[in-house]
C-alpha positions as CSV (number, residue, x, y, z in Angstrom):
1,M,118.9,1.9,92.4
2,K,118.4,4.9,89.2
3,T,118.9,4.6,85.6
4,P,121.3,6.6,83.7
5,V,118.4,9.2,82.6
6,E,117.3,9.6,86.2
7,L,120.9,10.1,87.5
8,C,121.1,13.0,84.8
9,N,117.3,14.4,85.4
10,D,118.8,14.3,89.3
11,A,121.8,16.6,87.8
12,L,119.5,19.1,86.3
13,R,117.7,19.2,89.4
14,I,120.9,20.2,91.5
15,M,121.3,22.7,88.7
16,G,118.0,24.4,89.4
17,L,116.9,23.1,85.8
18,R,113.7,21.4,84.7
19,P,114.6,17.5,84.5
20,D,114.0,16.8,80.7
21,C,116.3,14.3,79.8
22,T,114.7,11.0,78.4
23,N,117.4,9.7,76.3
24,I,121.5,9.5,76.1
25,D,122.2,6.8,74.4
26,N,120.7,6.6,71.1
27,N,120.0,10.1,68.7
28,P,119.5,12.1,72.1
29,T,117.2,15.2,70.8
30,S,116.9,17.6,73.4
31,Q,120.2,19.8,74.5
32,S,120.3,18.5,77.8
33,D,120.0,14.5,76.4
34,K,123.0,15.8,74.0
35,V,125.6,16.9,76.7
36,F,125.0,13.9,79.0
37,H,125.3,12.0,76.3
38,A,128.9,13.6,75.5
39,F,129.8,13.1,79.1
40,Y,127.9,10.2,81.2
41,N,130.3,7.7,80.0
42,Q,133.5,9.1,80.8
43,T,132.3,10.8,84.3
44,R,131.2,7.5,85.2
45,R,134.6,6.0,84.7
46,K,136.5,9.0,86.7
47,I,134.4,8.5,89.3
48,I,134.9,5.2,90.0
49,K,138.5,5.4,89.1
50,L,138.7,8.3,91.9
51,T,137.1,6.6,94.5
52,R,137.1,2.5,93.7
53,P,133.4,1.8,95.6
54,R,133.7,-1.5,97.2
55,F,131.5,-2.6,94.4
56,A,133.6,-2.0,92.0
57,C,136.6,-4.0,93.2
58,V,137.8,-7.3,92.2
59,E,139.9,-9.1,94.3
60,N,142.3,-12.4,93.0
61,F,141.5,-12.1,89.7
62,K,143.9,-15.1,88.0
63,L,145.7,-13.7,84.8
64,L,147.9,-15.7,82.7
65,G,150.8,-14.6,80.7
66,T,153.6,-15.5,78.4
67,P,157.6,-14.4,78.7
68,V,158.3,-11.3,76.9
69,D,161.5,-13.1,75.7
70,P,160.5,-16.9,75.4
71,T,164.1,-18.2,74.9
72,D,164.9,-16.5,78.8
73,P,163.8,-18.5,81.4
74,N,163.9,-15.3,83.5
75,S,162.3,-12.8,81.4
76,E,159.7,-10.5,82.2
77,K,156.0,-12.0,82.0
78,Q,153.2,-9.9,80.1
79,F,149.8,-10.0,81.3
80,I,146.7,-8.6,79.2
81,K,144.4,-6.4,81.8
82,P,140.8,-7.4,81.9
83,Q,138.6,-5.5,79.4
84,D,136.8,-3.7,82.2
85,C,140.2,-2.7,84.3
86,L,140.0,1.2,85.3
87,Y,142.6,1.0,88.3
88,I,145.1,-1.6,89.3
89,Q,145.5,-1.6,93.1
90,K,147.7,-4.7,93.2
91,V,150.1,-7.7,91.7
92,D,150.5,-10.3,93.8
93,N,150.9,-8.3,96.7
94,T,153.9,-6.1,94.8
95,D,154.5,-3.0,93.3
96,D,157.2,-4.2,91.0
97,F,154.8,-4.2,87.7
98,T,154.7,-1.9,84.6
99,E,151.6,-0.7,83.1
100,Y,151.6,-0.2,79.0
101,G,148.1,0.6,77.4
102,R,146.3,-2.6,77.9
103,Q,149.4,-4.6,79.2
104,I,151.3,-5.4,82.6
105,I,154.5,-5.8,82.8
106,V,155.7,-8.5,85.9
107,R,159.6,-8.4,86.1
108,R,160.4,-10.9,88.9
109,C,159.7,-14.6,88.7
110,V,156.2,-15.3,88.4
111,K,154.9,-19.2,89.1
112,D,153.2,-21.0,86.7
113,N,153.2,-17.8,84.3
114,A,150.2,-16.7,86.5
115,I,149.5,-13.5,88.7
116,Y,146.4,-12.4,91.2
117,L,145.3,-9.1,90.3
118,N,143.4,-6.8,92.5
119,Y,141.7,-4.0,90.4
120,V,139.0,-1.6,90.3
121,R,136.2,-2.2,87.2
122,D,133.8,-0.4,85.3
123,V,130.7,-0.7,86.6
124,V,128.0,-0.2,84.0
125,D,125.1,-1.6,85.5
126,T,123.6,0.9,87.7
127,G,121.8,-1.7,89.7
128,I,124.9,-2.7,91.7
129,W,125.3,0.9,92.6
130,T,124.9,2.1,96.1
131,D,122.1,4.7,96.5
132,E,125.2,7.0,98.0
133,F,127.0,6.4,95.0
134,D,123.9,7.5,92.6
135,E,123.8,11.0,94.7
136,L,127.7,11.2,94.0
137,M,127.4,10.4,90.5
138,A,124.8,12.7,90.0
139,A,126.7,15.7,91.6
140,A,129.5,14.9,89.1
141,L,127.5,14.7,86.0
142,A,125.8,18.3,87.5
143,K,129.2,19.6,87.8
144,K,130.7,18.4,84.3
145,A,127.5,19.8,82.7
146,V,126.4,23.1,84.1
147,A,128.8,25.1,81.7
148,F,127.1,23.9,78.8
149,L,123.5,23.9,79.7
150,T,123.2,27.4,81.9
151,K,125.3,30.3,82.1
152,D,124.1,31.3,85.5
153,S,127.3,31.3,88.1
154,T,125.1,31.0,91.0
155,A,124.1,27.0,89.4
156,K,127.9,26.5,89.0
157,Q,128.8,27.3,92.7
158,V,125.9,25.1,93.9
159,C,127.0,22.0,91.7
160,D,130.9,22.4,92.6
161,S,129.8,22.6,96.4
162,E,127.0,19.6,95.9
163,Y,129.7,17.6,94.4
164,A,132.3,18.3,97.1
165,L,129.7,17.4,99.6
166,Q,129.1,14.2,98.3
167,L,132.4,13.6,97.3
168,A,133.3,13.7,101.3
169,S,130.4,11.8,102.1
170,F,131.2,8.9,100.2
171,N,134.8,8.5,100.8
172,A,134.0,8.8,104.2
173,L,131.6,6.2,104.1
174,N,133.7,4.1,101.5
175,A,136.7,4.4,103.8
176,R,134.5,3.0,106.9
177,D,133.2,0.0,104.9
178,T,136.8,-0.9,104.2
179,K,137.8,-0.8,107.5
180,I,135.1,-3.2,108.7
181,K,135.7,-5.5,106.0
182,K,139.2,-5.5,106.7
183,K,139.0,-6.3,110.5
184,H,136.1,-8.7,109.7
185,H,138.8,-10.4,107.3
186,Y,141.4,-10.6,110.1
187,L,139.0,-12.0,112.9
188,Q,138.1,-14.5,110.7
189,K,141.6,-15.4,109.6
190,N,142.7,-15.4,112.9
191,M,139.7,-17.2,114.7
192,W,141.4,-20.2,116.0
193,S,145.2,-18.5,116.4
194,F,144.3,-18.0,120.4
195,P,144.2,-20.5,122.3
196,R,140.4,-21.6,123.9
197,R,139.6,-20.8,127.5
198,Y,137.0,-23.2,129.2
């Protein structure tokens, strides 16, 4: 897996520029360092939220909440989202909830003031990413930064097409992996539900 600086240098190569990125965290010096310092984190969050890669999905995360109105036993319950939550996929297999900033409000009765949350988290550690996600991230960085680093219209077209290609490729791969996982889970769950033949 690649470091953020290596991903930024890959993005520069996609643009047709010299890979001179050395530091995007503290006190960036070069023009490319400054541009990627400004865009890296927001691009990461956007791409993870958009594609919802398997390595970023958290299943059945237990959250404890409190009633919105403590005097009403049937009151809506409020929960605080995990700090790393980018996108909520499910709340106890229901869509009957509302998000307000960092809060989740659940309207129906909740047993023991707890819910189980499936969500997409913001993965900062690039060591957890897959090679395919690295390629997509480099293409997304190139698409975002190309207008700030070069005025070449051909470079912009190259970055746009590379991003579209990597996004389609990653989505196809991620969908296939999800289907395999679901099928495996179904087989495991129903392994003993069929009569044995001797």
